C-alpha positions, 0 to 999 in steps of 0.5 A: 149704613151704605157701602160701596164696592167698585169693579173694573174690567175689560169688554173682552172679559165680560164673563170674568167680570160677571163671575167676579161680581156674582161671587162677591154678591153671593159671598158677601150677602150684600143687599144691593141698593143701586148698581151703575157703570160706564163703558170707556172706549180706549184711544184709537191708535192708528199706525201706518204699515209699510205701504203708508196705509193706516190701520186702526188698532181697536183696543178693548174698552174699560168697564167700570161698575159701582155697587151701592149696598148695605151689609147683610145683618148677621144674627147675634149669637 
């Protein structure tokens, strides 16, 4: 039976997201059917400084990854 696992993170912490996913994959023994994701930029909040010049604040994008998998078959004892 297919299962789904969802991961989310920020583009500024890609190594952390990769580590979380790799640890889950190793621990679960899941057989991955499909993996897909999305990178969603955040709102650009422009704020003027004391001189009236606007400065853009770039916020890190959200990352969403979905993993479609089957649970590993554990041998019966």
